[in-house]
py3Dmol code that shows the C-alpha trace and the ligand (Angstrom):
import py3Dmol

protein = """\
ATOM      1  CA  MET A   1      -2.664  -8.204  -3.026  1.00  0.00           C
ATOM      2  CA  ARG A   2      -0.625  -5.949  -5.186  1.00  0.00           C
ATOM      3  CA  TYR A   3       2.942  -7.057  -4.745  1.00  0.00           C
ATOM      4  CA  SER A   4       4.188  -8.592  -7.910  1.00  0.00           C
ATOM      5  CA  SER A   5       7.874  -8.011  -7.424  1.00  0.00           C
ATOM      6  CA  ARG A   6       9.760 -11.128  -6.614  1.00  0.00           C
ATOM      7  CA  THR A   7      12.515  -9.394  -4.684  1.00  0.00           C
ATOM      8  CA  ILE A   8      13.310 -11.360  -1.613  1.00  0.00           C
ATOM      9  CA  ALA A   9      13.222  -9.248   1.503  1.00  0.00           C
ATOM     10  CA  ARG A  10      16.625  -8.729   2.999  1.00  0.00           C
ATOM     11  CA  LEU A  11      16.789  -9.349   6.681  1.00  0.00           C
ATOM     12  CA  PRO A  12      17.872  -6.628   9.053  1.00  0.00           C
ATOM     13  CA  ALA A  13      21.476  -6.978  10.174  1.00  0.00           C
ATOM     14  CA  ASP A  14      20.468  -7.539  13.763  1.00  0.00           C
ATOM     15  CA  CYS A  15      19.068 -10.919  12.831  1.00  0.00           C
ATOM     16  CA  ALA A  16      22.558 -12.327  12.674  1.00  0.00           C
ATOM     17  CA  PRO A  17      23.595 -14.093  15.860  1.00  0.00           C
ATOM     18  CA  PRO A  18      26.071 -12.046  17.908  1.00  0.00           C
ATOM     19  CA  ARG A  19      29.568 -13.482  17.870  1.00  0.00           C
ATOM     20  CA  ALA A  20      30.894 -14.743  21.156  1.00  0.00           C
ATOM     21  CA  GLY A  21      34.352 -13.672  22.247  1.00  0.00           C
ATOM     22  CA  GLY A  22      36.564 -11.187  20.474  1.00  0.00           C
ATOM     23  CA  LYS A  23      35.673  -7.558  20.989  1.00  0.00           C
ATOM     24  CA  THR A  24      31.940  -8.035  20.876  1.00  0.00           C
ATOM     25  CA  VAL A  25      30.302  -6.002  23.587  1.00  0.00           C
ATOM     26  CA  TYR A  26      26.996  -7.782  23.295  1.00  0.00           C
ATOM     27  CA  LYS A  27      26.293 -10.807  25.366  1.00  0.00           C
ATOM     28  CA  LEU A  28      24.826 -13.920  23.849  1.00  0.00           C
ATOM     29  CA  VAL A  29      21.154 -13.878  24.579  1.00  0.00           C
ATOM     30  CA  ARG A  30      19.520 -17.233  24.783  1.00  0.00           C
ATOM     31  CA  THR A  31      15.933 -16.315  25.346  1.00  0.00           C
ATOM     32  CA  SER A  32      14.479 -18.541  22.734  1.00  0.00           C
ATOM     33  CA  ARG A  33      10.944 -17.506  23.221  1.00  0.00           C
ATOM     34  CA  LEU A  34       8.361 -19.347  21.236  1.00  0.00           C
ATOM     35  CA  TYR A  35       7.400 -16.478  19.017  1.00  0.00           C
ATOM     36  CA  GLU A  36      11.037 -15.748  18.204  1.00  0.00           C
ATOM     37  CA  GLN A  37      11.432 -19.268  16.902  1.00  0.00           C
ATOM     38  CA  ILE A  38       8.441 -18.775  14.664  1.00  0.00           C
ATOM     39  CA  VAL A  39       9.858 -15.469  13.423  1.00  0.00           C
ATOM     40  CA  GLN A  40      13.159 -17.201  12.689  1.00  0.00           C
ATOM     41  CA  GLN A  41      11.525 -19.997  10.731  1.00  0.00           C
ATOM     42  CA  ILE A  42       9.493 -17.601   8.632  1.00  0.00           C
ATOM     43  CA  GLU A  43      12.584 -15.466   7.988  1.00  0.00           C
ATOM     44  CA  GLU A  44      14.422 -18.569   6.834  1.00  0.00           C
ATOM     45  CA  SER A  45      11.607 -19.415   4.452  1.00  0.00           C
ATOM     46  CA  ILE A  46      11.860 -15.913   2.993  1.00  0.00           C
ATOM     47  CA  VAL A  47      15.637 -16.134   2.605  1.00  0.00           C
ATOM     48  CA  LYS A  48      15.378 -19.528   0.938  1.00  0.00           C
ATOM     49  CA  GLY A  49      12.711 -18.190  -1.385  1.00  0.00           C
ATOM     50  CA  ASP A  50      10.000 -20.579  -0.174  1.00  0.00           C
ATOM     51  CA  LEU A  51       7.994 -17.499   0.773  1.00  0.00           C
ATOM     52  CA  LYS A  52       8.030 -14.669  -1.733  1.00  0.00           C
ATOM     53  CA  ALA A  53       6.771 -11.111  -1.787  1.00  0.00           C
ATOM     54  CA  GLY A  54       3.041 -11.217  -2.303  1.00  0.00           C
ATOM     55  CA  ASP A  55       2.566 -14.657  -0.743  1.00  0.00           C
ATOM     56  CA  GLN A  56      -0.131 -14.823   1.881  1.00  0.00           C
ATOM     57  CA  LEU A  57       0.647 -16.164   5.328  1.00  0.00           C
ATOM     58  CA  PRO A  58      -1.699 -18.909   6.508  1.00  0.00           C
ATOM     59  CA  ALA A  59      -4.389 -17.880   9.016  1.00  0.00           C
ATOM     60  CA  GLU A  60      -3.459 -17.533  12.682  1.00  0.00           C
ATOM     61  CA  ARG A  61      -5.211 -20.785  13.568  1.00  0.00           C
ATOM     62  CA  ASP A  62      -3.410 -22.760  10.853  1.00  0.00           C
ATOM     63  CA  LEU A  63      -0.030 -21.333  11.803  1.00  0.00           C
ATOM     64  CA  ALA A  64      -0.642 -22.180  15.456  1.00  0.00           C
ATOM     65  CA  GLN A  65      -1.416 -25.750  14.438  1.00  0.00           C
ATOM     66  CA  ARG A  66       1.591 -26.038  12.148  1.00  0.00           C
ATOM     67  CA  PHE A  67       4.040 -24.731  14.731  1.00  0.00           C
ATOM     68  CA  GLY A  68       2.281 -26.479  17.591  1.00  0.00           C
ATOM     69  CA  VAL A  69       1.999 -23.271  19.593  1.00  0.00           C
ATOM     70  CA  SER A  70      -0.739 -21.048  20.906  1.00  0.00           C
ATOM     71  CA  ARG A  71      -2.431 -18.406  18.784  1.00  0.00           C
ATOM     72  CA  THR A  72      -0.998 -15.784  21.127  1.00  0.00           C
ATOM     73  CA  ALA A  73       2.529 -16.853  20.171  1.00  0.00           C
ATOM     74  CA  VAL A  74       1.582 -16.681  16.490  1.00  0.00           C
ATOM     75  CA  ARG A  75       0.088 -13.230  16.982  1.00  0.00           C
ATOM     76  CA  GLU A  76       3.279 -12.025  18.648  1.00  0.00           C
ATOM     77  CA  ALA A  77       5.386 -13.511  15.868  1.00  0.00           C
ATOM     78  CA  VAL A  78       3.325 -11.765  13.191  1.00  0.00           C
ATOM     79  CA  LYS A  79       3.601  -8.504  15.097  1.00  0.00           C
ATOM     80  CA  ALA A  80       7.402  -8.878  15.225  1.00  0.00           C
ATOM     81  CA  LEU A  81       7.528  -9.679  11.502  1.00  0.00           C
ATOM     82  CA  ARG A  82       5.446  -6.579  10.806  1.00  0.00           C
ATOM     83  CA  GLU A  83       7.787  -4.415  12.838  1.00  0.00           C
ATOM     84  CA  LYS A  84      10.696  -5.781  10.821  1.00  0.00           C
ATOM     85  CA  GLY A  85       8.789  -4.868   7.685  1.00  0.00           C
ATOM     86  CA  LEU A  86       8.736  -8.449   6.409  1.00  0.00           C
ATOM     87  CA  VAL A  87       4.983  -8.850   6.359  1.00  0.00           C
ATOM     88  CA  GLU A  88       2.055  -6.518   6.083  1.00  0.00           C
ATOM     89  CA  ALA A  89      -1.484  -7.058   7.296  1.00  0.00           C
ATOM     90  CA  TYR A  90      -4.431  -5.888   5.236  1.00  0.00           C
ATOM     91  CA  SER A  91      -7.686  -5.781   7.138  1.00  0.00           C
ATOM     92  CA  GLY A  92     -10.064  -8.435   5.938  1.00  0.00           C
ATOM     93  CA  ARG A  93      -7.585  -9.847   3.422  1.00  0.00           C
ATOM     94  CA  GLY A  94      -4.883 -11.354   5.560  1.00  0.00           C
ATOM     95  CA  THR A  95      -1.160 -11.015   6.088  1.00  0.00           C
ATOM     96  CA  PHE A  96       1.261 -10.970   3.184  1.00  0.00           C
ATOM     97  CA  ILE A  97       4.993 -11.189   2.703  1.00  0.00           C
ATOM     98  CA  THR A  98       6.199  -7.781   1.609  1.00  0.00           C
ATOM     99  CA  ASP A  99       8.760  -6.733  -0.874  1.00  0.00           C
ATOM    100  CA  GLY A 100      11.497  -5.532   1.454  1.00  0.00           C
ATOM    101  CA  THR A 101      12.484  -2.707  -0.848  1.00  0.00           C
ATOM    102  CA  THR A 102       8.956  -1.294  -0.925  1.00  0.00           C
ATOM    103  CA  GLN A 103       8.890  -1.312   2.839  1.00  0.00           C
ATOM    104  CA  ALA A 104      12.282   0.357   3.122  1.00  0.00           C
ATOM    105  CA  VAL A 105      11.342   3.075   0.649  1.00  0.00           C
ATOM    106  CA  ARG A 106       8.013   3.600   2.338  1.00  0.00           C
ATOM    107  CA  GLN A 107       9.560   3.922   5.778  1.00  0.00           C
ATOM    108  CA  SER A 108      12.094   6.475   4.586  1.00  0.00           C
ATOM    109  CA  LEU A 109       9.457   8.476   2.734  1.00  0.00           C
ATOM    110  CA  ASP A 110       7.088   8.258   5.666  1.00  0.00           C
ATOM    111  CA  LEU A 111       9.750   9.735   7.898  1.00  0.00           C
ATOM    112  CA  MET A 112      10.613  12.424   5.375  1.00  0.00           C
ATOM    113  CA  VAL A 113       6.968  13.395   5.091  1.00  0.00           C
ATOM    114  CA  LYS A 114       6.524  13.488   8.860  1.00  0.00           C
ATOM    115  CA  ILE A 115       9.626  15.569   9.350  1.00  0.00           C
ATOM    116  CA  GLY A 116       8.793  17.886   6.493  1.00  0.00           C
ATOM    117  CA  GLN A 117       5.177  18.596   7.480  1.00  0.00           C
ATOM    118  CA  PRO A 118       3.192  20.361   6.179  1.00  0.00           C
ATOM    119  CA  GLU A 119       5.114  20.567   2.880  1.00  0.00           C
ATOM    120  CA  GLY A 120       5.788  16.842   2.956  1.00  0.00           C
ATOM    121  CA  SER A 121       2.428  15.818   1.566  1.00  0.00           C
ATOM    122  CA  THR A 122       2.636  18.539  -1.091  1.00  0.00           C
ATOM    123  CA  HIS A 123       5.930  17.058  -2.203  1.00  0.00           C
ATOM    124  CA  LEU A 124       4.421  13.592  -2.268  1.00  0.00           C
ATOM    125  CA  ALA A 125       1.495  14.852  -4.319  1.00  0.00           C
ATOM    126  CA  GLU A 126       4.021  16.262  -6.780  1.00  0.00           C
ATOM    127  CA  VAL A 127       5.699  12.880  -7.090  1.00  0.00           C
ATOM    128  CA  ARG A 128       2.311  11.304  -7.780  1.00  0.00           C
ATOM    129  CA  ALA A 129       1.618  13.921 -10.427  1.00  0.00           C
ATOM    130  CA  ILE A 130       4.875  13.021 -12.141  1.00  0.00           C
ATOM    131  CA  LEU A 131       4.447   9.245 -11.905  1.00  0.00           C
ATOM    132  CA  GLU A 132       0.798   8.426 -12.239  1.00  0.00           C
ATOM    133  CA  PRO A 133      -0.128   9.926 -15.623  1.00  0.00           C
ATOM    134  CA  GLU A 134       2.717   7.945 -17.235  1.00  0.00           C
ATOM    135  CA  ILE A 135       1.730   4.870 -15.250  1.00  0.00           C
ATOM    136  CA  ALA A 136      -1.775   5.202 -16.658  1.00  0.00           C
ATOM    137  CA  ALA A 137      -0.379   5.527 -20.185  1.00  0.00           C
ATOM    138  CA  LEU A 138       1.838   2.457 -19.789  1.00  0.00           C
ATOM    139  CA  ALA A 139      -0.971   0.474 -18.215  1.00  0.00           C
ATOM    140  CA  ALA A 140      -3.263   1.320 -21.133  1.00  0.00           C
ATOM    141  CA  VAL A 141      -0.834  -0.575 -23.351  1.00  0.00           C
ATOM    142  CA  ARG A 142       0.209  -3.397 -21.036  1.00  0.00           C
ATOM    143  CA  ILE A 143      -2.641  -4.092 -18.635  1.00  0.00           C
ATOM    144  CA  GLN A 144      -3.998  -7.640 -18.358  1.00  0.00           C
ATOM    145  CA  GLU A 145      -7.425  -8.887 -17.442  1.00  0.00           C
ATOM    146  CA  PRO A 146      -6.746  -9.592 -13.732  1.00  0.00           C
ATOM    147  CA  GLU A 147      -5.692  -5.990 -13.075  1.00  0.00           C
ATOM    148  CA  LEU A 148      -8.651  -4.689 -15.050  1.00  0.00           C
ATOM    149  CA  THR A 149     -10.918  -6.839 -12.913  1.00  0.00           C
ATOM    150  CA  THR A 150      -9.352  -5.411  -9.730  1.00  0.00           C
ATOM    151  CA  MET A 151      -9.873  -1.891 -11.062  1.00  0.00           C
ATOM    152  CA  ARG A 152     -13.521  -2.573 -11.899  1.00  0.00           C
ATOM    153  CA  GLU A 153     -14.107  -4.093  -8.482  1.00  0.00           C
ATOM    154  CA  ALA A 154     -12.428  -1.121  -6.813  1.00  0.00           C
ATOM    155  CA  VAL A 155     -14.661   1.310  -8.680  1.00  0.00           C
ATOM    156  CA  ALA A 156     -17.744  -0.696  -7.674  1.00  0.00           C
ATOM    157  CA  ALA A 157     -16.558  -0.787  -4.050  1.00  0.00           C
ATOM    158  CA  MET A 158     -16.126   3.012  -4.048  1.00  0.00           C
ATOM    159  CA  ASP A 159     -19.633   3.396  -5.461  1.00  0.00           C
ATOM    160  CA  ARG A 160     -20.973   1.227  -2.654  1.00  0.00           C
ATOM    161  CA  ALA A 161     -18.863   2.828   0.069  1.00  0.00           C
ATOM    162  CA  GLY A 162     -21.462   5.495   0.929  1.00  0.00           C
ATOM    163  CA  GLN A 163     -20.386   7.294   4.055  1.00  0.00           C
ATOM    164  CA  ASP A 164     -17.714   4.769   4.996  1.00  0.00           C
ATOM    165  CA  PRO A 165     -14.314   6.396   4.496  1.00  0.00           C
ATOM    166  CA  GLU A 166     -12.331   3.204   5.216  1.00  0.00           C
ATOM    167  CA  THR A 167     -13.995   1.246   2.409  1.00  0.00           C
ATOM    168  CA  TYR A 168     -13.625   4.112  -0.036  1.00  0.00           C
ATOM    169  CA  ILE A 169      -9.991   4.811   0.780  1.00  0.00           C
ATOM    170  CA  GLU A 170      -9.005   1.135   0.650  1.00  0.00           C
ATOM    171  CA  ALA A 171     -10.681   0.692  -2.724  1.00  0.00           C
ATOM    172  CA  ASP A 172      -9.092   3.903  -3.968  1.00  0.00           C
ATOM    173  CA  LEU A 173      -5.655   2.523  -3.045  1.00  0.00           C
ATOM    174  CA  ASP A 174      -6.524  -0.763  -4.765  1.00  0.00           C
ATOM    175  CA  PHE A 175      -7.526   1.125  -7.893  1.00  0.00           C
ATOM    176  CA  HIS A 176      -4.293   3.088  -8.157  1.00  0.00           C
ATOM    177  CA  LEU A 177      -2.104   0.103  -7.300  1.00  0.00           C
ATOM    178  CA  ALA A 178      -3.878  -2.189  -9.757  1.00  0.00           C
ATOM    179  CA  LEU A 179      -3.177   0.408 -12.425  1.00  0.00           C
ATOM    180  CA  ALA A 180       0.485   0.501 -11.406  1.00  0.00           C
ATOM    181  CA  GLU A 181       0.529  -3.283 -11.511  1.00  0.00           C
ATOM    182  CA  GLY A 182      -0.921  -3.011 -15.007  1.00  0.00           C
ATOM    183  CA  ALA A 183       2.111  -0.980 -16.034  1.00  0.00           C
ATOM    184  CA  ALA A 184       4.006  -4.271 -15.609  1.00  0.00           C
ATOM    185  CA  ASN A 185       7.137  -2.758 -14.150  1.00  0.00           C
ATOM    186  CA  PRO A 186       7.889  -3.931 -10.596  1.00  0.00           C
ATOM    187  CA  LEU A 187      10.016  -0.871  -9.833  1.00  0.00           C
ATOM    188  CA  ILE A 188       7.169   1.460 -10.703  1.00  0.00           C
ATOM    189  CA  LEU A 189       4.788  -0.609  -8.595  1.00  0.00           C
ATOM    190  CA  SER A 190       7.177  -0.543  -5.693  1.00  0.00           C
ATOM    191  CA  LEU A 191       7.635   3.221  -5.947  1.00  0.00           C
ATOM    192  CA  LEU A 192       3.943   3.959  -6.189  1.00  0.00           C
ATOM    193  CA  ASP A 193       3.110   1.530  -3.416  1.00  0.00           C
ATOM    194  CA  SER A 194       5.562   3.408  -1.177  1.00  0.00           C
ATOM    195  CA  ILE A 195       3.876   6.694  -1.943  1.00  0.00           C
ATOM    196  CA  VAL A 196       0.133   6.231  -2.174  1.00  0.00           C
ATOM    197  CA  GLY A 197      -0.232   4.493   1.169  1.00  0.00           C
ATOM    198  CA  LEU A 198       1.245   7.547   2.856  1.00  0.00           C
ATOM    199  CA  LEU A 199      -1.516   9.817   1.693  1.00  0.00           C
ATOM    200  CA  ARG A 200      -4.229   8.425   3.956  1.00  0.00           C
ATOM    201  CA  GLU A 201      -4.751  11.665   5.834  1.00  0.00           C
ATOM    202  CA  GLN A 202      -5.099  13.577   2.604  1.00  0.00           C
ATOM    203  CA  ARG A 203      -7.557  10.965   1.345  1.00  0.00           C
ATOM    204  CA  LEU A 204      -9.595  11.228   4.528  1.00  0.00           C
ATOM    205  CA  ARG A 205      -9.746  14.992   4.152  1.00  0.00           C
ATOM    206  CA  ILE A 206     -10.927  14.683   0.542  1.00  0.00           C
ATOM    207  CA  PHE A 207     -13.513  12.122   1.539  1.00  0.00           C
ATOM    208  CA  ARG A 208     -15.009  14.692   3.883  1.00  0.00           C
ATOM    209  CA  VAL A 209     -15.133  17.485   1.306  1.00  0.00           C
ATOM    210  CA  PRO A 210     -18.723  17.503   0.036  1.00  0.00           C
ATOM    211  CA  GLY A 211     -18.788  15.914  -3.400  1.00  0.00           C
ATOM    212  CA  GLY A 212     -15.119  14.869  -3.142  1.00  0.00           C
ATOM    213  CA  PRO A 213     -15.660  11.108  -3.398  1.00  0.00           C
ATOM    214  CA  GLU A 214     -18.165  11.556  -6.256  1.00  0.00           C
ATOM    215  CA  ARG A 215     -15.777  13.786  -8.179  1.00  0.00           C
ATOM    216  CA  GLY A 216     -13.023  11.232  -7.648  1.00  0.00           C
ATOM    217  CA  GLN A 217     -15.244   8.517  -9.057  1.00  0.00           C
ATOM    218  CA  ILE A 218     -15.953  10.454 -12.242  1.00  0.00           C
ATOM    219  CA  HIS A 219     -12.217  10.470 -12.882  1.00  0.00           C
ATOM    220  CA  HIS A 220     -11.713   6.852 -11.827  1.00  0.00           C
ATOM    221  CA  LYS A 221     -14.347   5.777 -14.336  1.00  0.00           C
ATOM    222  CA  ARG A 222     -12.719   7.838 -17.087  1.00  0.00           C
ATOM    223  CA  ILE A 223      -9.335   6.330 -16.333  1.00  0.00           C
ATOM    224  CA  LEU A 224     -10.770   2.811 -16.301  1.00  0.00           C
ATOM    225  CA  ASP A 225     -12.593   3.430 -19.567  1.00  0.00           C
ATOM    226  CA  ALA A 226      -9.439   4.704 -21.280  1.00  0.00           C
ATOM    227  CA  VAL A 227      -7.359   1.797 -20.004  1.00  0.00           C
ATOM    228  CA  GLU A 228     -10.008  -0.706 -21.110  1.00  0.00           C
ATOM    229  CA  ARG A 229      -9.845   0.840 -24.594  1.00  0.00           C
ATOM    230  CA  HIS A 230      -6.019   0.755 -24.473  1.00  0.00           C
ATOM    231  CA  ASP A 231      -5.990   4.482 -25.173  1.00  0.00           C
ATOM    232  CA  ALA A 232      -2.729   5.683 -23.631  1.00  0.00           C
ATOM    233  CA  GLU A 233      -3.267   9.382 -24.346  1.00  0.00           C
ATOM    234  CA  LYS A 234      -6.762   9.451 -22.817  1.00  0.00           C
ATOM    235  CA  ALA A 235      -5.588   7.452 -19.806  1.00  0.00           C
ATOM    236  CA  ARG A 236      -2.755   9.924 -19.207  1.00  0.00           C
ATOM    237  CA  GLU A 237      -5.131  12.896 -19.487  1.00  0.00           C
ATOM    238  CA  ALA A 238      -7.778  11.334 -17.262  1.00  0.00           C
ATOM    239  CA  MET A 239      -5.181  10.662 -14.569  1.00  0.00           C
ATOM    240  CA  ARG A 240      -3.905  14.240 -14.807  1.00  0.00           C
ATOM    241  CA  SER A 241      -7.427  15.566 -14.268  1.00  0.00           C
ATOM    242  CA  HIS A 242      -7.935  13.177 -11.346  1.00  0.00           C
ATOM    243  CA  LEU A 243      -4.761  14.358  -9.637  1.00  0.00           C
ATOM    244  CA  SER A 244      -5.618  18.024 -10.100  1.00  0.00           C
ATOM    245  CA  GLN A 245      -9.073  17.315  -8.667  1.00  0.00           C
ATOM    246  CA  VAL A 246      -7.380  15.598  -5.709  1.00  0.00           C
ATOM    247  CA  ARG A 247      -5.160  18.639  -5.264  1.00  0.00           C
ATOM    248  CA  ASP A 248      -8.103  21.058  -5.378  1.00  0.00           C
ATOM    249  CA  ASP A 249     -10.243  18.977  -3.031  1.00  0.00           C
ATOM    250  CA  SER A 250      -7.433  18.481  -0.559  1.00  0.00           C
ATOM    251  CA  GLN A 251      -7.058  22.249  -0.331  1.00  0.00           C
ATOM    252  CA  ALA A 252     -10.782  22.901  -0.083  1.00  0.00           C
ATOM    253  CA  PRO A 253     -11.744  24.590   3.180  1.00  0.00           C
ATOM    254  CA  ALA A 254     -13.344  22.254   5.690  1.00  0.00           C
ATOM    255  CA  ALA A 255     -16.447  24.446   5.849  1.00  0.00           C
ATOM    256  CA  LYS A 256     -17.040  24.209   2.113  1.00  0.00           C
ATOM    257  CA  ARG A 257     -20.702  23.476   1.421  1.00  0.00           C
ATOM    258  CA  ALA A 258     -22.030  21.068  -1.116  1.00  0.00           C
ATOM    259  CA  PRO A 259     -23.562  22.763  -4.132  1.00  0.00           C
ATOM    260  CA  GLY A 260     -27.269  23.306  -3.647  1.00  0.00           C
ATOM    261  CA  LYS A 261     -27.042  23.366   0.128  1.00  0.00           C
ATOM    262  CA  HIS A 262     -27.824  26.586   1.875  1.00  0.00           C
ATOM    263  CA  ALA A 263     -24.953  28.349   3.544  1.00  0.00           C
ATOM    264  CA  ALA A 264     -25.320  28.967   7.230  1.00  0.00           C
ATOM    265  CA  HIS A 265     -26.714  32.381   7.967  1.00  0.00           C
TER     266      HIS A 265
END
"""
ligand_1 = """\
1
ZN
Zn -8.162 8.025 -6.882
"""
view = py3Dmol.view(width=600, height=400)
view.addModel(protein, "pdb")
view.setStyle({"model": 0}, {"cartoon": {"style": "trace"}})
view.addModel(ligand_1, "xyz")
view.setStyle({"model": 1}, {"stick": {}})
view.zoomTo()
view.show()
């Protein structure tokens, strides 16, 4: 889990109960469905600061027991919380309280990218190119052992990923976010987190370019090495090369053949 910011998620305005009387056009709705009560309680915990960005929600079974409801109700509650952007589920790792600002930025950027296709992802790649080399340089100075461990694990996971794009892409995200976490600036982390998750399609395309994942790994290992040695200049350079490799590979034609393979006649 990469959220280290302690910003408490602000609740959407529509969470406030509608006022009765006056000029309010909305009627009081009293459908207190089970899952809504769970959502409300979790929201209250976030507002009070009992639950903070980065905290993991207990497993579905535990929550069901705690609230004395069915797992279906819990599932619905988690779904509603996700739609509100208050929690985020990571496959295999669980559900976590999000930093509301990250979510808000991500949603706006996501929309901008979708509206601005196909230039949208080019613009995002530009933002990465501006941010990430400096992130790498900062991280080289500030990174702590836990983030280094995450980076090493991510590199190992990408080595093991083989033909499985999901594993590779997840680990790739982990790698870049751990580095941003290493820069020890929650705003930077929040910004990068909003951006890198949006580039899944681009990552999938690169994964399918012959040699793409292997080329990526060469750069990941160089970045990791530089950061481990606390060499800011090398880390910055290695990240620059990685991003230009990403740019080249993402523009590579789909029919590109791996070196050494025979072209179709
Ligand atoms: Zn990468």
